[in-house]
Residue, then its C-alpha position, 0 to 999 in steps of 0.5 A: m042240328v038235324a041230328f041233335v033234333l032227331a036224337k032228342l025226338l027219339n030219346l037217344p043219348p047225346v053221344a048218339a046225336g054225334v054219331l048220327f051227324a058223323a055218319m050222314p053222307t056228304g050232301a048232293n048239293a056239293y056235287i050239284f055246285a061242282v057240276q054247275y061251276q065245272r070245278l072238281v067234279n070227279p073228287v066231289s063225286g067220289a066224296v059223295a059216293l064214299g060218304t054214302l057208302l061209309a054212312a051205310v056201314t057206320l050208321p047201323r052200328g052207331g046206336g049204342g047206349e041203352r037201346g043196345g044197338g050196334r053191339 
């Protein structure tokens, strides 16, 4: 939802909303809950780290469209 609103506010093409959504890193809430309930802490922390790293790589390339980003 946030990605679609952001894309609309920035006047981006609809596909950009999908790219924004896909490139967003995993939320830190998953890690907080894993620690709180002491369940799968290592895999969740790895997923958060990997998601953040991949978002840093993919988000700048995701613009595309008529604005010319990502090419």
